[in-house]
C-alpha beads as a LAMMPS data file, in Angstrom:
LAMMPS data file: protein, C-alpha beads

307 atoms
306 bonds

1 atom types
1 bond types

-500.0 500.0 xlo xhi
-500.0 500.0 ylo yhi
-500.0 500.0 zlo zhi

Masses

1 110.0

Atoms # bond

1 1 1 28.155 -382.411 -48.767
2 1 1 31.003 -379.887 -48.853
3 1 1 33.299 -382.968 -49.132
4 1 1 31.966 -383.739 -52.460
5 1 1 32.834 -380.334 -53.655
6 1 1 36.303 -380.554 -52.024
7 1 1 37.236 -383.619 -54.226
8 1 1 37.619 -381.407 -57.251
9 1 1 40.328 -378.689 -56.596
10 1 1 39.500 -375.052 -57.204
11 1 1 41.661 -374.083 -60.520
12 1 1 44.222 -371.548 -60.309
13 1 1 44.554 -371.232 -56.618
14 1 1 47.933 -372.895 -56.477
15 1 1 49.624 -371.297 -59.693
16 1 1 48.043 -367.753 -59.173
17 1 1 45.602 -367.800 -61.988
18 1 1 42.731 -367.765 -59.811
19 1 1 41.872 -364.145 -59.841
20 1 1 43.116 -363.523 -63.702
21 1 1 40.619 -366.365 -64.487
22 1 1 37.635 -365.005 -62.418
23 1 1 38.377 -361.426 -63.168
24 1 1 38.629 -361.798 -66.964
25 1 1 35.339 -363.861 -66.840
26 1 1 33.308 -361.200 -64.848
27 1 1 34.510 -358.426 -67.079
28 1 1 33.568 -360.218 -70.101
29 1 1 30.049 -360.914 -68.590
30 1 1 29.608 -357.172 -67.472
31 1 1 30.410 -355.958 -71.146
32 1 1 28.031 -358.679 -72.572
33 1 1 25.265 -357.513 -70.335
34 1 1 25.676 -353.966 -71.230
35 1 1 25.331 -355.087 -74.754
36 1 1 22.194 -356.986 -73.987
37 1 1 20.599 -354.399 -72.305
38 1 1 21.253 -352.009 -75.297
39 1 1 19.891 -354.582 -77.582
40 1 1 16.610 -355.100 -75.844
41 1 1 16.308 -350.932 -75.446
42 1 1 16.785 -350.228 -79.154
43 1 1 14.649 -353.285 -80.206
44 1 1 11.691 -352.071 -78.123
45 1 1 12.030 -348.431 -79.024
46 1 1 12.357 -348.863 -82.729
47 1 1 9.254 -350.991 -82.952
48 1 1 7.698 -347.869 -80.932
49 1 1 6.315 -350.028 -78.192
50 1 1 4.378 -352.203 -80.809
51 1 1 2.790 -355.455 -79.011
52 1 1 5.532 -357.982 -79.152
53 1 1 4.002 -360.798 -81.132
54 1 1 2.973 -358.400 -83.703
55 1 1 6.727 -357.764 -84.688
56 1 1 8.444 -359.852 -87.499
57 1 1 9.909 -363.220 -86.694
58 1 1 13.283 -361.679 -87.493
59 1 1 12.950 -359.080 -84.773
60 1 1 11.581 -361.502 -82.228
61 1 1 14.593 -363.694 -83.023
62 1 1 16.843 -360.860 -82.003
63 1 1 14.910 -360.496 -78.711
64 1 1 15.234 -364.188 -77.850
65 1 1 18.899 -364.576 -78.492
66 1 1 19.540 -361.351 -76.169
67 1 1 17.321 -362.709 -73.505
68 1 1 19.140 -366.254 -73.388
69 1 1 22.646 -364.497 -73.519
70 1 1 21.321 -362.238 -70.436
71 1 1 20.026 -364.911 -68.402
72 1 1 23.181 -366.813 -69.125
73 1 1 25.268 -364.100 -67.969
74 1 1 23.477 -363.145 -64.779
75 1 1 23.555 -366.631 -63.637
76 1 1 27.442 -366.918 -64.678
77 1 1 28.479 -363.681 -62.916
78 1 1 26.611 -364.766 -59.742
79 1 1 28.646 -368.136 -60.049
80 1 1 32.041 -366.479 -60.526
81 1 1 31.580 -363.688 -57.960
82 1 1 30.512 -366.346 -55.570
83 1 1 33.908 -368.276 -56.144
84 1 1 35.915 -364.696 -55.952
85 1 1 34.371 -363.809 -52.549
86 1 1 35.076 -367.263 -51.045
87 1 1 38.137 -368.325 -52.977
88 1 1 36.288 -371.809 -52.975
89 1 1 33.708 -373.720 -54.580
90 1 1 29.978 -372.393 -54.380
91 1 1 28.524 -373.684 -51.157
92 1 1 26.232 -375.244 -50.624
93 1 1 26.646 -377.648 -53.494
94 1 1 22.703 -377.684 -54.113
95 1 1 23.301 -374.014 -54.986
96 1 1 26.061 -374.878 -57.561
97 1 1 23.804 -377.410 -58.840
98 1 1 21.061 -374.825 -59.479
99 1 1 23.750 -372.457 -61.163
100 1 1 24.868 -375.448 -63.257
101 1 1 21.432 -376.392 -64.514
102 1 1 20.618 -372.889 -65.384
103 1 1 23.908 -372.317 -67.304
104 1 1 23.322 -375.643 -69.328
105 1 1 19.782 -374.789 -70.070
106 1 1 20.369 -371.291 -71.326
107 1 1 23.421 -371.997 -73.221
108 1 1 21.756 -375.173 -75.069
109 1 1 18.651 -373.030 -75.545
110 1 1 20.688 -370.395 -77.337
111 1 1 22.154 -373.020 -79.441
112 1 1 18.777 -374.516 -80.306
113 1 1 17.511 -371.003 -81.266
114 1 1 20.212 -370.474 -83.731
115 1 1 19.526 -373.751 -85.240
116 1 1 15.686 -372.726 -85.450
117 1 1 16.918 -369.389 -87.144
118 1 1 18.887 -371.376 -89.798
119 1 1 15.896 -373.915 -90.330
120 1 1 13.620 -371.024 -90.740
121 1 1 15.819 -368.997 -93.250
122 1 1 16.489 -372.217 -95.242
123 1 1 12.408 -372.763 -95.301
124 1 1 12.095 -369.292 -96.366
125 1 1 14.414 -369.132 -98.999
126 1 1 14.464 -372.765 -100.303
127 1 1 10.782 -373.597 -99.737
128 1 1 9.326 -370.150 -99.843
129 1 1 7.490 -370.139 -96.867
130 1 1 8.208 -369.471 -93.197
131 1 1 8.024 -371.999 -90.325
132 1 1 4.798 -371.900 -88.167
133 1 1 5.992 -371.462 -84.643
134 1 1 2.624 -371.522 -83.286
135 1 1 0.558 -368.767 -81.346
136 1 1 2.702 -366.750 -79.438
137 1 1 5.783 -368.832 -80.577
138 1 1 4.985 -371.749 -78.107
139 1 1 6.388 -374.406 -80.466
140 1 1 9.594 -372.713 -80.900
141 1 1 9.654 -372.112 -76.853
142 1 1 8.923 -376.102 -76.310
143 1 1 11.903 -376.927 -78.748
144 1 1 14.361 -374.143 -77.436
145 1 1 13.596 -374.814 -73.629
146 1 1 12.135 -378.353 -73.469
147 1 1 14.898 -380.291 -74.705
148 1 1 17.520 -378.378 -72.271
149 1 1 15.468 -378.736 -69.392
150 1 1 14.998 -382.500 -69.738
151 1 1 18.860 -382.938 -70.768
152 1 1 19.647 -380.769 -67.482
153 1 1 17.407 -382.510 -65.360
154 1 1 18.908 -385.870 -66.340
155 1 1 22.130 -384.791 -65.893
156 1 1 21.348 -383.403 -62.408
157 1 1 19.803 -386.753 -61.412
158 1 1 22.993 -388.511 -62.393
159 1 1 25.156 -386.236 -60.139
160 1 1 26.667 -384.750 -63.503
161 1 1 26.253 -381.224 -62.574
162 1 1 28.107 -379.141 -59.765
163 1 1 31.415 -377.773 -59.344
164 1 1 34.081 -378.363 -62.012
165 1 1 36.821 -376.409 -60.746
166 1 1 36.329 -373.345 -62.803
167 1 1 32.569 -372.741 -62.393
168 1 1 29.295 -374.479 -61.626
169 1 1 28.740 -376.534 -64.857
170 1 1 29.029 -380.192 -66.219
171 1 1 31.509 -382.403 -64.389
172 1 1 33.326 -384.995 -65.859
173 1 1 35.054 -385.395 -69.495
174 1 1 32.349 -387.700 -70.702
175 1 1 29.414 -385.751 -69.524
176 1 1 31.137 -382.767 -71.116
177 1 1 31.697 -384.472 -74.424
178 1 1 28.054 -385.642 -74.416
179 1 1 26.107 -382.662 -73.245
180 1 1 28.567 -379.730 -74.735
181 1 1 31.275 -380.595 -77.074
182 1 1 29.043 -382.967 -79.256
183 1 1 25.875 -380.849 -79.256
184 1 1 27.685 -377.531 -79.929
185 1 1 29.854 -379.126 -82.992
186 1 1 26.651 -380.806 -84.361
187 1 1 24.764 -377.334 -84.262
188 1 1 27.742 -375.484 -85.804
189 1 1 28.216 -377.926 -88.451
190 1 1 24.284 -378.170 -89.477
191 1 1 23.855 -374.479 -89.132
192 1 1 26.830 -373.653 -91.539
193 1 1 25.906 -376.338 -93.824
194 1 1 22.398 -374.842 -94.260
195 1 1 23.906 -371.311 -94.709
196 1 1 26.031 -372.606 -97.380
197 1 1 23.181 -373.889 -99.261
198 1 1 21.002 -370.699 -98.541
199 1 1 23.614 -368.400 -99.862
200 1 1 24.263 -370.663 -103.095
201 1 1 20.359 -370.324 -103.604
202 1 1 20.530 -366.441 -102.949
203 1 1 23.395 -366.160 -105.453
204 1 1 21.482 -368.219 -108.027
205 1 1 18.307 -366.280 -107.538
206 1 1 20.011 -362.976 -107.915
207 1 1 21.262 -363.736 -111.324
208 1 1 17.757 -365.101 -112.368
209 1 1 15.562 -362.334 -111.061
210 1 1 14.402 -359.595 -112.921
211 1 1 12.285 -356.472 -111.664
212 1 1 8.936 -357.704 -110.707
213 1 1 6.601 -357.974 -107.759
214 1 1 7.558 -361.476 -107.153
215 1 1 11.408 -360.518 -107.308
216 1 1 10.738 -357.870 -104.583
217 1 1 9.105 -360.413 -102.338
218 1 1 12.256 -362.887 -102.907
219 1 1 14.523 -359.978 -102.203
220 1 1 12.772 -359.503 -99.011
221 1 1 13.432 -362.834 -97.835
222 1 1 17.020 -362.817 -98.985
223 1 1 17.596 -359.586 -96.999
224 1 1 16.015 -361.470 -93.937
225 1 1 18.264 -364.678 -94.478
226 1 1 21.291 -362.465 -94.916
227 1 1 20.440 -360.665 -91.630
228 1 1 19.999 -363.842 -89.327
229 1 1 23.362 -364.833 -91.044
230 1 1 25.003 -362.272 -88.717
231 1 1 23.757 -363.788 -85.639
232 1 1 24.665 -367.256 -86.700
233 1 1 28.434 -365.840 -87.217
234 1 1 28.116 -364.390 -83.838
235 1 1 27.263 -367.696 -82.254
236 1 1 30.055 -369.428 -84.126
237 1 1 32.578 -366.892 -82.622
238 1 1 30.972 -367.319 -79.112
239 1 1 30.756 -371.165 -78.978
240 1 1 33.378 -372.664 -81.430
241 1 1 35.850 -372.403 -78.805
242 1 1 33.891 -374.884 -76.639
243 1 1 34.154 -377.493 -79.134
244 1 1 37.917 -377.126 -79.329
245 1 1 38.355 -377.250 -75.669
246 1 1 36.134 -380.170 -75.572
247 1 1 38.361 -382.185 -77.682
248 1 1 41.368 -381.185 -75.947
249 1 1 39.874 -382.219 -72.511
250 1 1 38.776 -385.804 -73.720
251 1 1 42.498 -386.299 -75.253
252 1 1 44.367 -385.135 -72.278
253 1 1 45.279 -381.550 -70.677
254 1 1 43.779 -378.236 -72.038
255 1 1 46.422 -375.656 -72.864
256 1 1 46.231 -372.640 -70.672
257 1 1 45.924 -370.170 -73.733
258 1 1 42.775 -372.526 -74.657
259 1 1 41.426 -371.871 -71.075
260 1 1 41.296 -367.890 -71.662
261 1 1 40.103 -368.065 -75.131
262 1 1 37.243 -370.190 -73.792
263 1 1 36.653 -367.802 -70.987
264 1 1 36.707 -364.594 -73.030
265 1 1 34.763 -365.873 -76.079
266 1 1 31.785 -367.656 -74.333
267 1 1 31.216 -364.708 -71.845
268 1 1 31.045 -362.235 -74.873
269 1 1 28.185 -363.486 -76.310
270 1 1 25.967 -360.207 -75.874
271 1 1 29.064 -358.221 -77.287
272 1 1 29.188 -360.383 -80.444
273 1 1 25.475 -360.096 -80.834
274 1 1 25.741 -356.397 -80.145
275 1 1 27.932 -355.867 -83.075
276 1 1 25.693 -357.975 -85.519
277 1 1 22.770 -356.142 -84.413
278 1 1 24.502 -352.750 -84.899
279 1 1 25.562 -353.817 -88.381
280 1 1 21.996 -354.843 -89.192
281 1 1 20.876 -351.438 -88.012
282 1 1 23.365 -349.808 -90.291
283 1 1 22.344 -352.134 -93.349
284 1 1 18.541 -351.413 -92.663
285 1 1 19.242 -347.629 -92.481
286 1 1 21.097 -347.806 -95.908
287 1 1 18.341 -349.551 -97.526
288 1 1 15.868 -347.084 -96.526
289 1 1 18.104 -344.199 -97.566
290 1 1 18.423 -346.026 -101.097
291 1 1 14.473 -346.201 -101.393
292 1 1 13.423 -343.685 -103.826
293 1 1 9.696 -342.438 -103.356
294 1 1 7.757 -343.551 -106.511
295 1 1 6.357 -341.211 -109.057
296 1 1 8.200 -338.331 -107.381
297 1 1 9.672 -336.960 -110.679
298 1 1 6.406 -337.105 -112.722
299 1 1 4.567 -335.353 -110.093
300 1 1 6.824 -332.671 -110.073
301 1 1 6.783 -332.406 -114.064
302 1 1 3.044 -332.184 -113.888
303 1 1 3.065 -329.538 -111.150
304 1 1 5.582 -327.415 -113.351
305 1 1 3.405 -327.938 -116.348
306 1 1 0.350 -326.719 -114.490
307 1 1 2.034 -323.553 -113.260

Bonds

1 1 1 2
2 1 2 3
3 1 3 4
4 1 4 5
5 1 5 6
6 1 6 7
7 1 7 8
8 1 8 9
9 1 9 10
10 1 10 11
11 1 11 12
12 1 12 13
13 1 13 14
14 1 14 15
15 1 15 16
16 1 16 17
17 1 17 18
18 1 18 19
19 1 19 20
20 1 20 21
21 1 21 22
22 1 22 23
23 1 23 24
24 1 24 25
25 1 25 26
26 1 26 27
27 1 27 28
28 1 28 29
29 1 29 30
30 1 30 31
31 1 31 32
32 1 32 33
33 1 33 34
34 1 34 35
35 1 35 36
36 1 36 37
37 1 37 38
38 1 38 39
39 1 39 40
40 1 40 41
41 1 41 42
42 1 42 43
43 1 43 44
44 1 44 45
45 1 45 46
46 1 46 47
47 1 47 48
48 1 48 49
49 1 49 50
50 1 50 51
51 1 51 52
52 1 52 53
53 1 53 54
54 1 54 55
55 1 55 56
56 1 56 57
57 1 57 58
58 1 58 59
59 1 59 60
60 1 60 61
61 1 61 62
62 1 62 63
63 1 63 64
64 1 64 65
65 1 65 66
66 1 66 67
67 1 67 68
68 1 68 69
69 1 69 70
70 1 70 71
71 1 71 72
72 1 72 73
73 1 73 74
74 1 74 75
75 1 75 76
76 1 76 77
77 1 77 78
78 1 78 79
79 1 79 80
80 1 80 81
81 1 81 82
82 1 82 83
83 1 83 84
84 1 84 85
85 1 85 86
86 1 86 87
87 1 87 88
88 1 88 89
89 1 89 90
90 1 90 91
91 1 91 92
92 1 92 93
93 1 93 94
94 1 94 95
95 1 95 96
96 1 96 97
97 1 97 98
98 1 98 99
99 1 99 100
100 1 100 101
101 1 101 102
102 1 102 103
103 1 103 104
104 1 104 105
105 1 105 106
106 1 106 107
107 1 107 108
108 1 108 109
109 1 109 110
110 1 110 111
111 1 111 112
112 1 112 113
113 1 113 114
114 1 114 115
115 1 115 116
116 1 116 117
117 1 117 118
118 1 118 119
119 1 119 120
120 1 120 121
121 1 121 122
122 1 122 123
123 1 123 124
124 1 124 125
125 1 125 126
126 1 126 127
127 1 127 128
128 1 128 129
129 1 129 130
130 1 130 131
131 1 131 132
132 1 132 133
133 1 133 134
134 1 134 135
135 1 135 136
136 1 136 137
137 1 137 138
138 1 138 139
139 1 139 140
140 1 140 141
141 1 141 142
142 1 142 143
143 1 143 144
144 1 144 145
145 1 145 146
146 1 146 147
147 1 147 148
148 1 148 149
149 1 149 150
150 1 150 151
151 1 151 152
152 1 152 153
153 1 153 154
154 1 154 155
155 1 155 156
156 1 156 157
157 1 157 158
158 1 158 159
159 1 159 160
160 1 160 161
161 1 161 162
162 1 162 163
163 1 163 164
164 1 164 165
165 1 165 166
166 1 166 167
167 1 167 168
168 1 168 169
169 1 169 170
170 1 170 171
171 1 171 172
172 1 172 173
173 1 173 174
174 1 174 175
175 1 175 176
176 1 176 177
177 1 177 178
178 1 178 179
179 1 179 180
180 1 180 181
181 1 181 182
182 1 182 183
183 1 183 184
184 1 184 185
185 1 185 186
186 1 186 187
187 1 187 188
188 1 188 189
189 1 189 190
190 1 190 191
191 1 191 192
192 1 192 193
193 1 193 194
194 1 194 195
195 1 195 196
196 1 196 197
197 1 197 198
198 1 198 199
199 1 199 200
200 1 200 201
201 1 201 202
202 1 202 203
203 1 203 204
204 1 204 205
205 1 205 206
206 1 206 207
207 1 207 208
208 1 208 209
209 1 209 210
210 1 210 211
211 1 211 212
212 1 212 213
213 1 213 214
214 1 214 215
215 1 215 216
216 1 216 217
217 1 217 218
218 1 218 219
219 1 219 220
220 1 220 221
221 1 221 222
222 1 222 223
223 1 223 224
224 1 224 225
225 1 225 226
226 1 226 227
227 1 227 228
228 1 228 229
229 1 229 230
230 1 230 231
231 1 231 232
232 1 232 233
233 1 233 234
234 1 234 235
235 1 235 236
236 1 236 237
237 1 237 238
238 1 238 239
239 1 239 240
240 1 240 241
241 1 241 242
242 1 242 243
243 1 243 244
244 1 244 245
245 1 245 246
246 1 246 247
247 1 247 248
248 1 248 249
249 1 249 250
250 1 250 251
251 1 251 252
252 1 252 253
253 1 253 254
254 1 254 255
255 1 255 256
256 1 256 257
257 1 257 258
258 1 258 259
259 1 259 260
260 1 260 261
261 1 261 262
262 1 262 263
263 1 263 264
264 1 264 265
265 1 265 266
266 1 266 267
267 1 267 268
268 1 268 269
269 1 269 270
270 1 270 271
271 1 271 272
272 1 272 273
273 1 273 274
274 1 274 275
275 1 275 276
276 1 276 277
277 1 277 278
278 1 278 279
279 1 279 280
280 1 280 281
281 1 281 282
282 1 282 283
283 1 283 284
284 1 284 285
285 1 285 286
286 1 286 287
287 1 287 288
288 1 288 289
289 1 289 290
290 1 290 291
291 1 291 292
292 1 292 293
293 1 293 294
294 1 294 295
295 1 295 296
296 1 296 297
297 1 297 298
298 1 298 299
299 1 299 300
300 1 300 301
301 1 301 302
302 1 302 303
303 1 303 304
304 1 304 305
305 1 305 306
306 1 306 307
């Protein structure tokens, strides 16, 4: 069993890149985990411990993204720490397969979650109604986690999960192309295309809207779509390097600078989402500050007249 691991050389041992590679990954993952914890804490506190499924769908999406990031980070940091301590592949191989299975599930789930966010934003802005995710979001959970679990189970049965030289993940160029490069690129293209359509519709609506009850309702949906755009941008920043790296891997050798770009960006998802979350909090605070309580001025005049 260990012989199968040894067929794949541990990247970095011969050229001195082993510790820089893994230490960089662990540092990025640690920063990401801190941001994930902060997002979850602020989200719960800001809702004043209100029952989770009574939150708005946008607030629940934020928590789902943070959880996917956090679970991926916990699994991946154990993977890297194991390799640093042993200066070898994760042993036994079955443990490495478990790590790889969880990593693929959580990363694919995050991509599908971002796609679901884009589809819901499209439905709200273009069709005027939110998608029905079922009681307790069971349809969303089935879509986001069902597909990755089936995909990873199939890959594991075909011996396509395990040590790849850098960490526990997908083995082989073709498997990497089929399971990572093509799906990630497709999600990026579809998601960005949907948001281009959404933003064009928002710009058109803004020019046509007049101050009315319907206008305020549309403005609310527009604001929700803008907020979700930030998390899509964070996803692009985190995973676009995988698409580029997969193309390099399929064509030939991956440049060293590309390796470090992938290490940094893919393990900083919590940081990117934390920045998006912070921007959203600032936007919401500014919106609240701009709201003027209705009929304040007439009441003041009436009080002065009474006196």
